[in-house]
N, C-alpha and C positions, 0 to 999 in steps of 0.2 A: 467432525467432518465439515469442511467448508465447500459446498457445492453451489455455484452460481447458476440460477435459472431465470425461462421466459418469465492546515497550519504548518508551517515549515520550521523544522528544528534540526540542528546538527547533533552528532552523536554525543557531544559533551556540553558545549556552551552554544548560545544562540548566535550563529553566523549565517546570514541568509545566503542562499545560492544565487549568484549573479544571473541576470537576464541573459538568455541565449540558449543555444543548443549544447547539451552536455551528454557525454557517455555515462551511463549509470547501470547499476546492477541491483535487481530486486532482492532484498534479503529478509523482508518480513511481510506477512499478511496477517492482519489482526482483526479479530471479531470484537467490535465495539458494543454490540448489543443494540437495543432499541433506544434511539436518541430523539429528542425533540428539536425540530428546526422551525424557523419562522421565515416566511417570505411574503412581503407586502401585507403584513399584518395577519397572515394566516398561519396557524401553528399546525404542524404535522408530526406524527411519530412514525419513524421508519427504522428498520434494522440497518446498521451501518458497518462498513469494514474500512480498514486503513491499509493501503499498500505503501510500503516504505522502500526507498532506494538509497544506495550509497553512490556518491558522485565521484567519478574519475575523470577530472577535467582540469583545465588550467585557466588562470585569470588573463587579463589583457597583456600582462607582462611576461607570460609564459611560466608563471609559478603555479605549482599544484594547489588546488582548492582544498585546504585542510583546516581543521579546527586548531585551537590553541594547544591541544594535546597531540597534534600531528596526525589525526585521524581524518578520513574522508568526510566531507560534509554530507549531510543526508537531507532528504526532502520527502514529504509524504503527500498522498492524495486520499481524501475521504470519499467514499462512494455509498450510495444507497445500495443495499444488497439485493438487487433484482437484475434480471437478465433479459428483459424484453428488448425488442429490436432497437428502440430509440433510447434506451437507458445509457447513461454516461459510461457505466462499467462495460456494457456490451460494445459500445463504440470504441472505447479506448483499447480494450483487449483485441478487437478486430484490427485496429490500426497498428497495434504493437506486433501482431503476428503477420501482418501484411495482407490480410484478406478478411472480409466481413464474415460473420457467422451465419450459417444457413438456419432455417427454421428447425430443421431436424437436430442440428447441433445445439441450438438454444433450448429446445425441449428436453434433450438428453441431459444437458447440464455440463458445466466445465469445472474440472477439478483444479481449484486455485492453488493447491500445493505445487502444481507444475510451474507456477510463476517463479518460485524460489530459485535464485541463482541465475535467472535469465537476464541477459544484457539488453539494453534499450538505449535509444536516443531520446532524451527529454527536451521538449521545448518549454523553457521556463520563462514566465512573464510576471509582471507586477500589476496589481490593480488596487484601487482605493476601496476599502470596505465601508459599510454603512456607518461604522463607528469613527470614520475619518482616518483610520490607520491604513498604512500601506502593507499589502500582503504579497508574498511570493507564491506563485501557483504553478502547477504542472498543467500547461495548456494542452499539449499533445504528447503521445507516446508512440514512437516509431521503431521499426527494427533497425539493428545496427548495419550500416552499409558494408558490402562485401570487402571494400578496400581496407576498412578498419580491421575487419576480421583477419585479413591476410597478413597485416602487420603484426597482429597478435593483441589479445585483450590483456588488460592489467591483471595483477594478482588480486583475488578477492580479499576483502578485509573482514567483514562481519560474518559471524555464524548466521545461518538461516534459521528462521523460526516461523511456524504457523501457529497462531494462538486461537483457541476456542474457549469461550467463557465456560461452557458446559463441561468440557472434557480435559482441558489442559491442566497440568499440575501447578501447584503454587510456585514452584521454582521458575516456571516459564513466565508467570505473571510478574515475578520479582525482577525480570530482565527488562521490563518495559519502562519507559520514561514516566516521571511523576505525573505529567500532564495526561498521558494516555491512561495511566492507572485511574486517575480521578474520573475521566470520562467513562471508563468501563464501570466503575463503582457507582455511577449515577444511573445505570441501566437496571430495568426490572429483572433482567436475566441474572445479573450479579446478585441482586437481592434474593432471588430464588435459590441460587447456588449456595449463598451464605446460610440459608435455612436448612440445607441438607446436612445430615450428620456425617456422611462419608462421601466426599466429592470423588468423581471418577477421574482416572488418569487418561490422558490423550495420547494414544499410541499411533505410530505410523501405519499400522495395519488397519486402523479405523478409516483410512482414506480409500474411497472406492476408486476403481480404475476406469470408470466410464468416460468415454470421449475426452481424451487428453491431447488437445491441440498444441500444447507447449511441451 
């Protein structure tokens, strides 16, 4: 169960999503476990999740944004898995649904499975990292305008997946990219799971139905 409370990669080869506004569909929510981060020389350990989108948009010449395999580009955003009022996750999900979360909603929790298959408008930007490399980021997530919905949304491409280190089966882990797998395998939660003789499967009925804004 992934309940929230108070790197950009394509599906096949690395093709960055261009800067600008893009129609996108959420197809994965991934539990990354506890990860170490550094900011201004201070190291922290926080539980992280990854939300991944497939892009349904066109380049400046009107050509679909596709990988070399002809699949939609994808882009992800990593979040600290917390849902207090000023957290990035809370702000982004509030912007996505079109209204901020109330204290009552934050305290009750948000079922992240409800994000799967939901369409959004992503504002994609670029920034220079501390390592001197340029990175593509999701700056904001907004609801899809009514005009676009009236025209009709594109056909979905990727199967949806919610991944939990503790409960998801091995076959779900095998669907993840090598980079995401490596990140998960560096977490203490993965190490703990590896020590268990019989890992538990992750079933849809393990997802609670409390407060489902999506």
